[in-house]
Backbone as a ProteinNet text record, in pm:
[ID]
protein_1_A
[PRIMARY]
XXXXXXXXXXXXXXXXXXXXXXXXXXXXXXXXXXXXXXXXXXXXXXXXXXXXXXXXXXXXXXXXXXXXXXXXXXXXXXXXXXXXXXXXXXXXXXXXXXXXXXXXXXXXXXXXXXXXXXXXXXXXXXXXXXXXXXXXXXXXXXXXXXXXXXXXXXXXXXXXXXXXXXXXXXXXXXXXXXXXXXXXXXXXXXXXXXXXXXXXXXXXXXXXXXXXXXXXXXXXXXXXXXXXXXXXXXXXXXXXXXXXXXXXXXXXXXXXXX
[TERTIARY]
8535.1	8592.5	8729.1	8810	8933	8925.2	8816.3	8793.9	8772	8708.1	8693.3	8827.1	8909.8	9036.2	9132.1	9112	9211.9	9175.1	9056.7	9016.9	9094.4	9111	9199	9116.6	9180.7	9122.7	9206.6	9152.1	9237.8	9183.3	9274.2	9249.3	9298	9213.8	9254.9	9246.5	9363.5	9366.9	9475.4	9468	9576.2	9674.7	9660.7	9753.2	9732.1	9806	9790.2	9763	9772.7	9758.4	9621.1	9522.5	9384.9	9366.1	9382.8	9378.3	9470.6	9593.5	9681.3	9627.5	9555.1	9488.4	9400.2	9330.2	9229.6	9315.5	9404.5	9499.2	9552.7	9600.9	9664.2	9553.4	9430.6	9331.2	9282.1	9273.3	9229.3	9336.5	9464.6	9575	9589	9561.2	9561	9447.2	9348.7	9232.6	9229.4	9280.1	9276.9	9419.2	9427.2	9557.4	9611.6	9519.1	9565.8	9520.3	9602.5	9579.7	9673.8	9623.9	9699.3	9651.1	9742.6	9703	9748.4	9651.8	9685.3	9689.9	9793.3	9821	9810.8	9724.2	9711.3	9807.7	9847.8	9921.6	9838.9	9900.4	9826.7	9782.6	9660.5	9618.7	9681.4	9720.1	9780.4	9680.7	9742.7	9657.2	9595.1	9660.1	9602.3	9480.4	9486.9	9378.5	9261.4	9293	9184.2	9114.2	9179.1	9121.3	9044.9	9085.2	9014.3	8879.3	8892.2	8768.1	8663.5	8716.2	8629.1	8567.9	8649.4	8606.2	8484.6	8505.2	8398.2	8264.7	8276.1	8157	8100.8	8182.3	8132	8167.7	8250.8	8298.2	8433	8506.4	8645.7	8656.6	8565.1	8576.9	8561.5	8456.2	8438.7	8555.1	8596.1	8702.6	8833.8	8866.4	8984.6	8972.9	8852.7	8838.7	8852.4	8802.4	8819.4	8970.9	9046.4	9183.1	9261.1	9219.5	9290.9	9270.1	9154.4	9129.4	9217.9	9222.9	9304.2	9458.2	9500.7	9643.7	9663.6	9572.1	9590.7	9576.9	9479.6	9466.8	9593.6	9662.2	9786.1	9893.4	9893.4	9999.3	9963.2	9836.9	9793.3	9808.8	9820	9828.3	9947.4	10046.9	10164.2	10127.2	10019.1	9981.3	9880.7	9843.1	9734.2	9785.5	9922.5	9983.7	9957.1	9969.9	9942.3	9802	9697.9	9567.8	9554.6	9625.7	9628.7	9683.6	9799	9857.5	9762.6	9695.1	9595.8	9486.5	9436.2	9329.6	9388.6	9502.3	9561.4	9573.7	9617.3	9626.8	9501	9405	9277	9206.4	9214.8	9141.3	9236.2	9351.3	9441.5	9469.6	9490.2	9517	9650.8	9701.6	9831.3	9829	9909.7	9926.5	10069	10129.9	10263.8	10255.1	10332.9	10334.8	10397.3	10330.1	10379.2	10437.4	10554	10628.2	10609.6	10538.9	10518.8	10388	10310.6	10180.9	10221.7	10182.3	10205.1	10136.4	10225.4	10169	10202	10099.5	10117.1	10080.8	10181.8	10154.2	10085.7	9972.4	9897.8	9877.8	9845.9	9824	9686.5	9585.9	9455	9368.8	9269.3	9184.7	9111.8	9093.9	9026.2	9116.7	9244.8	9338.2	9321.8	9353.2	9346	9439.6	9551.1	9647	9598.9	9528.8	9464.4	9360.4	9283	9173.1	9236.6	9346.8	9427.7	9482.5	9538.9	9590.6	9486.2	9361.3	9259.2	9216.1	9198.2	9153.4	9258.8	9390.7	9494.9	9487	9471.6	9471.8	9346.6	9232.9	9108.9	9059	9033.7	8990	8851.9	8811.9	8680.6	8600.3	8676	8618.5	8727.7	8679.8	8754.1	8719.1	8795	8773	8840.7	8751.5	8799.2	8817.6	8916	8933.8	9025.7	8965.1	9031.6	9108	9021.7	9073	8980.1	9021.6	8933.6	8796.9	8701.2	8572.7	8575.6	8520.9	8528.4	8430.5	8490	8404.8	8311.9	8201.7	8103.9	8159.9	8261.9	8323.8	8409.4	8478	8565	8480	8376	8282.1	8219.4	8187.2	8121.9	8232.6	8357.4	8463	8512.7	8458.9	8501.1	8441.7	8538.9	8494.8	8431.1	8407.5	8355.4	8291	8225.2	8157.7	8270.3	8226.8	8309.8	8253.6	8321.1	8265.5	8363.7	8310.3	8375.5	8371.4	8471.4	8464.6	8460.3	8356.4	8333.4	8328.6	8410	8416.8	8301.8	8173.3	8062.2	7942.4	7829.3	7711.3	7628.6	7604.8	7526	7379.3	7286.2	7315.8	7320.6	7309.7	7313.1	7438.8	7549.3	7691	7777.3	7729.5	7807.5	7918.5	8020.5	8124.2	8243.2	8287.4	8392.8	8356.8	8445.3	8443.9	8301.1	8265.5	8124.2	8117.1	8224.8	8221.3	8221.7	8295.9	8298.2	8150.2	8090.3	7961.9	7855.3	7858.1	7767.7	7769.1	7887.4	7909.9	7845.4	7884	7828.9	7678	7619.3	7481.7	7414.4	7481.1	7427.6	7374.2	7434.7	7389.7	7498.2	7556.8	7657.7	7618.5	7491.9	7440.8	7466.8	7508.9	7535.9	7682.9	7770	7914.9	7957.4	7995.2	8035.4	8083.4	8078.5	8126.5	8037.5	8054.6	7974.7	8055.9	8028.8	8070.1	7950.2	7980.4	7862.6	7910.7	7809.1	7840.2	7856.3	7947.3	7978.3	7885.2	7821.7	7745	7797.2	7711.1	7761.9	7764.6	7706.7	7697.2	7810	7803.1	7901.2	7845.6	7906.5	7858.6	7711.5	7645.8	7504.1	7465.5	7564.7	7541.7	7471.8	7413.2	7340.2	7435.9	7383.5	7456.8	7480.4	7603.7	7636.5	7636.7	7725.6	7734.4	7763.6	7723.6	7763.9	7811	7903.2	7946	7934.6	7908.5	7901.2	7986	8051.3	8130.5	8118.8	8178.8	8171.7	8299.3	8326.8	8450.4	8479.2	8606.1	8643.3	8650.2	8672.5	8674.9	8818.9	8914.5	9037.6	9033.2	8934	8934.8	8891.3	8948.9	8930.2	8919	8907.9	8910.4	9027.5	9147.1	9261.7	9245	9168.2	9166	9030.9	8924.8	8798.4	8811.5	8866.3	8868.1	8943.1	9055.5	9126.3	9035.8	8967.1	8880.9	8774.5	8720.3	8609.2	8668.4	8785.7	8847.4	8889.7	8957.1	9016.9	8896.7	8785.6	8668.3	8578.2	8629.2	8539.8	8602.7	8718.6	8784.5	8697.7	8610.6	8524.3	8422.9	8367	8258	8312.2	8440.3	8510.8	8535.5	8586.2	8610.9	8487.3	8382.1	8249.2	8198	8206.2	8157.9	8234.1	8365.3	8450.9	8415.1	8397.9	8358.1	8229.2	8125.2	7993.3	8008.3	8102.6	8117.5	8184.1	8287.9	8363	8274.6	8179.9	8096.8	7965.8	7936	7814.9	7688.1	7712.6	7605.9	7563.9	7595.9	7570.4	7421.8	7395.2	7253.6	7253.7	7262.7	7263.6	7123.6	7130.8	7010.1	7011.2	6897.2	6892.8	6941.8	7007.1	7045.3	6930.8	6840.8	6729.9	6752.7	6676.3	6684.2	6737.8	6747.6	6796.7	6938.5	6948.8	7076.9	7140.5	7275.9	7337.5	7488.3	7548.1	7689.3	7762.8	7870.6	7941.1	8093.2	8152.5	8292.4	8365.6	8493.8	8577.8	8502.4	8505.9	8450.1	8552	8490.5	8585.8	8645.7	8761.4	8833.7	8750.3	8663.5	8586.4	8482.4	8424.5	8330.5	8403	8514.4	8590.7	8638.9	8677.9	8725.1	8602.8	8490.5	8364.9	8322.7	8311.5	8265.5	8363.6	8494.1	8596.1	8587.7	8597.7	8597.3	8453.8	8347.5	8221.6	8162.3	8190.9	8131.1	8228.5	8351	8457.7	8457.2	8414.6	8409.6	8523.3	8642.1	8752.9	8776.6
25875	25788.7	25846	25899.7	25961.4	26077.2	26157	26259.3	26229.3	26113.5	26062.8	26020.9	25946.7	25899	26019.5	26134.1	26241.8	26333.1	26301.8	26396	26349.1	26453.7	26420.6	26354	26256.4	26193.3	26198.9	26234.5	26240.6	26122.9	26040.7	25924.5	25961.5	25953.4	25979.1	25841.1	25818.9	25699.2	25697.4	25622.6	25608.2	25505	25450.1	25353.4	25208.6	25109.8	24972.3	24898.3	24761.4	24673.7	24678.7	24685.3	24690.7	24819.4	24933.7	25057.7	25057.2	25001.1	24994.3	24924.6	24811.5	24738.1	24828.2	24913	25001.1	25117.2	25169.7	25262.3	25217.6	25089.7	25038.8	25012.3	24968.3	24943.6	25071.8	25183.9	25311.5	25368.3	25356.5	25405.1	25340.4	25207.9	25133.8	25182.3	25237.7	25279.6	25427.3	25507.5	25646.2	25717.4	25828.9	25886.5	25980	26038.9	26144.3	26109.7	26051.1	26005.3	26071.2	26127.2	26176	26117.2	26068.4	26012	26097.9	26120.5	26192.6	26083.4	26073.8	25972	26030.6	25991	26042.8	25975.9	26056.5	25996.4	25895.2	25789.1	25694.8	25750.7	25732.3	25780.9	25705.7	25767.6	25696	25606.1	25492.6	25389.1	25448	25526.3	25593.3	25682.7	25755.4	25843.4	25758.4	25656.3	25570.9	25499.9	25445.9	25387.8	25489.3	25609.7	25701.6	25734.7	25760.8	25793	25672	25548.3	25429.2	25417.8	25453.6	25428.3	25529	25653.2	25756.2	25700.7	25632.1	25592	25464.5	25365.3	25236	25187.2	25281.4	25226.2	25156.9	25172.1	25128.4	24973.8	24898.4	24748.2	24696.9	24747.4	24710.8	24763.6	24880.8	24947.6	24868.1	24825.2	24739.5	24605	24543.8	24419.4	24431.8	24535.5	24559.8	24581	24657.9	24689	24555.4	24466.9	24334	24252	24256.4	24178.9	24242.1	24366.4	24428	24396.1	24393.3	24345.5	24199.8	24119.7	23970.3	23957	24035.2	24032	24073.9	24181	24222.4	24108.8	24054.6	23946.4	23825.6	23796.1	23682.2	23695.4	23806.3	23828.7	23745.6	23728.7	23658.6	23499.2	23455.3	23316.5	23302.3	23414.2	23408.3	23467.2	23480.4	23553.4	23465.3	23336.1	23257.6	23278.3	23275.7	23303.3	23445.2	23543.8	23679.5	23672.8	23599.9	23594	23521.4	23426.1	23344.6	23444.1	23536.3	23633.5	23726	23777	23872.8	23809.3	23672.7	23601.9	23563.5	23521.7	23480.7	23589.8	23719.5	23829.7	23916.8	23872.1	23944.4	24093.8	24113.4	24244.3	24256.1	24372.4	24385.6	24484.3	24446.2	24555.4	24612.7	24598	24670.9	24820.5	24900.3	25038.8	25077.8	25161.9	25220.2	25361.6	25364.6	25492.3	25610.9	25568.9	25674.6	25751.3	25698.4	25772.1	25877.5	26008.7	26107.6	26093.3	26114.4	26101.3	26222.2	26266.4	26382	26340.9	26359	26327.1	26434.4	26400.9	26487.7	26443.4	26529.6	26492.5	26433.1	26482.9	26442.5	26503.8	26431.6	26487	26607.3	26613.5	26731.5	26849	26835.7	26954.5	27059.8	27179.4	27292	27268.7	27212.6	27184.1	27076.4	26978.8	26880.5	26934.4	27021.6	27088.3	27180.2	27251.2	27329.9	27251.7	27125	27050.5	27005.2	26973.6	26926.2	27037.8	27156.8	27273.9	27310.6	27290.5	27330.6	27220.1	27098.4	26995.2	27007.3	27042.1	27053.3	26931	26817	26697.1	26699.8	26599.2	26584.3	26497	26418	26328.2	26304.5	26297.5	26253.5	26115.8	26013.8	25880.9	25843.8	25799.7	25774.2	25620.1	25568.8	25434.3	25429.4	25374.6	25355.2	25474.7	25581.1	25704.8	25755.1	25865.4	25928.2	25973.3	25989.9	26027.6	26176.3	26227.5	26365.6	26453.3	26554.4	26646.9	26710.1	26775.1	26851.7	26962.9	27030	27147.7	27102.9	26985.7	26938.2	26893	26819.8	26772.6	26899.3	26997	27124.5	27178.3	27164.7	27241.9	27168	27044.8	26969.5	27021.4	27047.2	27107.4	27010.1	26886.7	26782.1	26675.4	26586.9	26467.5	26384.8	26337.3	26250.5	26109.1	26009.2	25870.4	25795.7	25684.5	25597.6	25453.5	25379	25235.4	25178	25097.9	25039.8	24884.8	24823.2	24673.2	24612.9	24628.1	24584.5	24616.4	24554.4	24590.5	24693.9	24804.8	24908.2	24896.4	24931.2	24991.8	24883	24764.8	24670.1	24646.1	24670.4	24655.2	24769.4	24875	25011.2	24999.1	25080.6	25082.5	24985.9	24901.3	24813.4	24677.5	24593.9	24448.6	24391.7	24450.8	24413.1	24271.8	24219.7	24072.6	23981.3	24013.9	23929.8	23923.8	24041.8	24044.1	23985.1	23987.7	23923	23778.7	23724.3	23582.8	23539.6	23625.1	23599.1	23603.7	23686.1	23708.6	23604.7	23501.5	23404.2	23474.4	23571.1	23649.1	23662.5	23545.1	23545.6	23596.2	23598.1	23652.1	23799.9	23869.2	23998.6	24020.4	23928	23936.6	24012.4	24131.9	24209.1	24353.7	24449	24571.5	24671.2	24795.1	24908.5	25018.4	25082.8	25210.6	25313.7	25416.9	25504.6	25657.3	25744.7	25885.6	25906	26007.9	26046.4	26156.1	26128.4	26237.2	26248.5	26314.5	26340.1	26215	26111.5	25994.7	25893.9	25781.5	25681.3	25579.3	25582	25490.6	25500.3	25619.1	25625.8	25688.9	25737	25801.1	25707.2	25771.6	25691.8	25592.8	25482.3	25373.1	25381.9	25364.4	25363.8	25217.3	25141.4	24991.2	24909.6	24780	24686.5	24556.9	24483.4	24355.8	24252.5	24134	24016.8	23907.9	23843.4	23731.3	23618.4	23511	23401.5	23378.5	23397	23363.6	23219.4	23188	23048.8	22998	22871.4	22820.8	22870.9	22919.3	22952.7	23095	23180.1	23310	23343.3	23454.8	23491.8	23643.1	23698.5	23839.4	23903.8	23828.3	23896.2	23903.9	23821	23825.2	23871.2	23870.7	23923.4	24055.3	24155.4	24296.6	24281.8	24207.5	24192.7	24133.7	24021	23953	24045.2	24130	24218.8	24327	24370.2	24475.6	24420.7	24307.4	24254.5	24217.5	24167.2	24132.6	24258.6	24373.7	24489.7	24598.2	24566.5	24673.2	24722.5	24628.2	24668.7	24776.3	24751.9	24851.1	24987.6	24982.2	25105.1	25185.5	25121.3	25183.3	25231.4	25156	25197.4	25327.7	25328.8	25447.9	25564.3	25554.3	25673.5	25714	25617.1	25656.8	25732.5	25689.5	25744.8	25896	25916.2	26059.8	26137	26089.6	26162.3	26190.7	26092.2	26119	26184.3	26212.5	26282.1	26188	26057.7	25959.1	25889.7	25953	25899.2	25858.8	25742.4	25700.2	25645.6	25733.9	25681.6	25629.6	25535.1	25476.3	25499.4	25523.2	25539.1	25414.4	25419	25307.9	25258.4	25188.3	25132	25001.4	24974.1	24854	24879.9	24772.8	24781.4	24837.4	24940.2	25012.6	24994	24950.8	24937.1	24957	25026.9	25052.5	24949	24889.7	24781.6	24825.7	24745.4	24789.2	24655.5	24661.3	24540.1	24458.8	24326.6	24239	24245.9	24253.1	24236.6	24096.4	24092.3	23967.4	23838.8	23859.9	23743.2	23701.6	23791.8	23761.7	23698.1	23747.1	23685.3	23541.3	23523.2	23388.8	23284.3	23340.5	23259.9	23205.5	23297.3	23272	23169.3	23201.3	23119.7	22971.2	22952	22818.3	22740.3	22816	22743.3	22737.3	22827.4	22827.3	22825.9	22834.7	22830.1	22969.1	23064.4	23197.3	23284	23298.4	23370	23499.9
15045.7	15155.3	15190.9	15097.2	15124.2	15227.1	15200	15284.5	15417.6	15446.4	15582.6	15635.4	15562.2	15611.2	15655.5	15594.1	15608.7	15725.6	15783.8	15904.7	16018	16113.2	16238.3	16344.9	16409.8	16529.9	16644.9	16758.1	16888.3	16971.6	17013	17105.2	17240	17345.8	17483.4	17567.7	17630.1	17701	17814.7	17910.4	18004	17968.9	17850.9	17804	17838.5	17789.1	17818.5	17695.6	17713	17602.2	17520.9	17599.2	17525.4	17450.5	17499.4	17430.7	17310.2	17318.9	17211.2	17094.1	17119.5	17007.5	16933.2	16998.8	16923.5	16860.3	16923.7	16856.5	16724.9	16725.5	16612.3	16498	16535.8	16434.1	16374.8	16462.9	16399.6	16313.3	16355.3	16283.6	16146.1	16141.4	16017.6	15923.6	15973.2	15886.2	15847.5	15952.4	15923.1	15918.6	15852.9	15817.4	15924.3	16010.9	16102.9	16243.3	16323.2	16454.9	16543.9	16659.9	16764.8	16891.9	16983.4	17100.7	17221.3	17310.1	17434.8	17546.7	17612.1	17715.7	17853.2	17927.1	18068.6	18161.3	18263.2	18379.6	18452.4	18493.6	18579.4	18710.8	18750.9	18879	18993.4	19103	19211.8	19281.4	19331.8	19396.6	19513.6	19584.8	19708.3	19672.9	19569.7	19526.2	19482.6	19411	19364.3	19496.4	19584.4	19700.3	19780.9	19796.6	19870.2	19802.5	19672.7	19592.6	19597.2	19581.1	19584.6	19721.6	19831.5	19964.3	19993.6	19945.3	19974.9	19902.8	19797.9	19726.1	19781.6	19811.5	19853.7	19998.2	20063.9	20199	20190.8	20297.9	20306.3	20285.4	20347.3	20343.1	20190.2	20126.7	19983.2	19895.2	19923.1	19838.7	19861.8	19985.7	20011.9	19945.6	19954.9	19880.8	19738.3	19672.5	19532.5	19499	19580	19562.9	19563.9	19656.8	19668.9	19545.4	19484.5	19360.3	19247.6	19237.7	19132.1	19149.2	19274.1	19298.6	19260.2	19299.4	19245.6	19107.4	19043.1	18894.3	18833.5	18872.5	18805	18820.3	18940.4	18952.3	18864.9	18849.7	18781	18624.1	18574.5	18429.7	18370.9	18450.6	18388	18358.4	18430.9	18397.6	18291.2	18238.6	18127.3	18001.9	17987.3	17863.7	17745	17760	17644.1	17580.5	17673.8	17619.9	17562.1	17618.2	17562.2	17417.7	17402.5	17272.4	17175	17217.5	17139.2	17084	17174.4	17138.8	17037.1	17047.1	16950.4	16820.7	16816.7	16692.8	16627.2	16707.1	16648.7	16591.2	16641	16588	16494.5	16477.4	16387.2	16416.3	16554.9	16602.5	16666.4	16693.5	16750.2	16863.5	16967.3	17087.6	17086.1	16971.8	16965.6	16950.1	17017.6	17003.3	16877.1	16802.7	16677.6	16705.2	16705.4	16740.7	16639.2	16529.1	16433.6	16464.3	16553.1	16598.1	16697.8	16665.7	16758.1	16892.5	16995.3	17136.5	17212.6	17284.1	17367.2	17514.8	17613.2	17751.8	17812	17886.4	17962.8	18111.8	18203.6	18339.6	18347.6	18285.6	18283.3	18171.9	18116.3	18018	18067.7	18196.4	18254.5	18278.3	18240.3	18265.8	18163.9	18193.7	18094.8	17989.7	18009.2	17901.5	17789	17847.7	17758.8	17672.5	17725.2	17646.7	17537.9	17583.4	17493.2	17371.2	17402.8	17297.6	17198	17251.4	17164.1	17069.6	17126.5	17053.9	16942.3	16975.8	16888.5	16771.1	16804.7	16699.7	16616.1	16675.1	16594.4	16544.1	16610.7	16558.8	16513.8	16431.4	16396.5	16489.5	16570	16672.8	16778	16908.3	17012.7	17061.7	17058.4	17093.2	17229.6	17322.7	17458.3	17479.1	17546.1	17577.4	17697.8	17804.2	17932.9	17984.4	18005.9	18050.7	18157.6	18232.4	18329.6	18269.7	18349.4	18315.7	18282.9	18181.9	18152.7	18244.7	18301.9	18381.6	18289.8	18352.2	18277.5	18195.6	18261.6	18195.7	18078.3	18092.6	17980.9	17869.7	17896.7	17791	17715.4	17787.8	17720.4	17636.8	17666.5	17596.3	17467.7	17444.1	17333.6	17209.1	17106.5	16975.3	16873	16921	16822.1	16899.5	16837.3	16901.9	16975.4	17096.2	17182.4	17191.6	17156.3	17172	17259.5	17314.3	17412.2	17376.2	17395.5	17393.2	17527.4	17553.5	17683.8	17666.1	17753.4	17754	17833.3	17781.5	17848.4	17768.8	17789.4	17717.3	17790.5	17736.7	17806.7	17770.3	17867	17983.3	18100.3	18077.3	18180.6	18249.2	18188.3	18250.2	18228.8	18278.9	18278.3	18393	18364.9	18468.3	18435.3	18521.3	18518.5	18510.7	18442.5	18440.8	18387.1	18278.6	18220.2	18181	18128.9	18077.5	18202.2	18307.2	18424.3	18488.6	18500.2	18570.8	18477.5	18342.3	18269.7	18283.8	18306.4	18334	18479.1	18565.7	18711.7	18713.2	18622.8	18628	18532.9	18490.8	18402.9	18282.1	18226.4	18106.8	18005	17969.2	17865.7	17729.2	17705.2	17583.9	17579.7	17688.3	17697.1	17740.4	17695.4	17716	17581.3	17605.7	17475.8	17506.2	17416.5	17415.5	17353.7	17387.5	17340.2	17295.9	17181	17154.1	17160.5	17239.2	17258.9	17272	17241.9	17269.2	17407.3	17445.6	17582.3	17628.2	17739.4	17816.1	17947.4	18039.6	18170.1	18270.2	18230.7	18303.4	18283.6	18362.5	18346.9	18249.1	18124.1	18018.5	17989.8	17998.9	17986.4	17852.6	17767.3	17641.3	17542.8	17446.1	17339.9	17268.8	17230.7	17176.1	17032.4	16983.8	16843.2	16783.7	16854.1	16807.8	16930.7	16918	17018.8	16952.9	17026	16964	17082.2	17045.1	17144.2	17101.2	17194.7	17166.8	17286.8	17266.4	17370.2	17425	17551.8	17619.6	17623.2	17612.5	17624.4	17770.6	17790.6	17921.6	17997.2	17911.4	17966	17991.8	17955.5	17978.6	18130.7	18176.2	18320.1	18322.8	18451.2	18474.5	18403.1	18391.9	18333.8	18177.5	18120.4	17970.7	17910.7	17990.4	17941.2	17865.8	17926.4	17851.4	17722.3	17716.3	17588.4	17486.2	17522.8	17425.4	17373.7	17466.5	17423.2	17335.2	17358.8	17271	17141	17138.5	17012.5	16923.7	16973.4	16897.2	16855	16886.7	16860.7	16780.7	16713.2	16634.4	16518	16469.8	16353.4	16401.1	16517.2	16564.2	16602	16628	16671.2	16538.1	16441.3	16313.7	16249.7	16259.1	16206	16277.9	16404.4	16472.5	16442.1	16431.1	16394.3	16250.2	16156.4	16028.3	16012.8	16094.2	16109.8	16150.5	16246.2	16297.9	16195.5	16117.7	16024.6	15896.1	15862.3	15742.8	15774.3	15901.1	15941.5	15933	15948.8	15940.6	16076.9	16189.2	16313.7	16323.8	16382.7	16413	16559.2	16654.4	16794.2	16833.7	16922.5	16980.2	17128.2	17192.1	17345.6	17414.1	17522.4	17598.9	17684.3	17629.2	17693.9	17767	17873.6	17942.4	18090.3	18166.9	18298.2	18300.1	18380.1	18387.8	18526.4	18524.1	18654.9	18629	18724.8	18726.5	18804.8	18756.6	18824.3	18852.7	18944.1	18981.6	18982.5	19021.6	19049.1	19150.7	19145.3	19246.8	19368.7	19489.6	19603.8	19609.8	19660.4	19661.5	19700.2	19798.1	19852.2	19741.9	19672.2	19568.8	19456.5	19416.5	19310.3	19339.6	19462.5	19496.3	19510.8	19565.5	19579.2	19431.7	19347.3	19212.3	19139.2	19167.9	19103.7	19157.3	19280.7	19334	19327.7	19326.4	19330.8	19189.6	19105.6	18970.5	18858.7	18874.2	18781.9	18692.7	18759.3	18693.4	18755.7	18693.5	18749.3	18688.6
[MASK]
++++++++++++++++++++++++++++++++++++++++++++++++++++++++++++++++++++++++++++++++++++++++++++++++++++++++++++++++++++++++++++++++++++++++++++++++++++++++++++++++++++++++++++++++++++++++++++++++++++++++++++++++++++++++++++++++++++++++++++++++++++++++++++++++++

């Protein structure tokens, strides 16, 4: 087991409270962690990319929800603190963990850092999607934490959409191998939990993350020990996005799903 603990792990993330919970959990379990922190993508670039995919009206509606959600987080901080306490996790930054700032995981410099470090596993949480060339350049298995149950709730806001779809039995999270698709890789572990009446779009991802540190640790241990047992992501597959502001308000006022 010590041989597993002493292998190097690279975590790639754009940062934030939820990824920090997993960084801390992995750092408490394993001895050699290095974090690559991506630069935040500009809002203009995000909006243009989403508009190309879904159209400007839907993209603008989703952007409005994101803006309201960011503002609303201040009103759900007590629930967030309760989640951290209830699951015994921390979102505090540990300055002892090595951090390397990168522009993007798909940059030449990021790939260079990973090759220099020589990790046994690369763990992704809340970062850009790997390009095909970046994925091909990885020197080890790459796994991802997704706040949703795959393949039914790929993409974004998996917990919220499970509730909207009257499918709270699939309110949960997935750790999976990374392939060329969006959360389409073979599944390693899944966890399910029940949101409280006080949970909203602001706290669903934190709940999914805090309740899933055990499956993240198990998945990393499996990679390091060579005991991976991936399962195909069977079932109805759908990619989801942020709800447009009108959808979010309708579900909130008519169904109490915020």
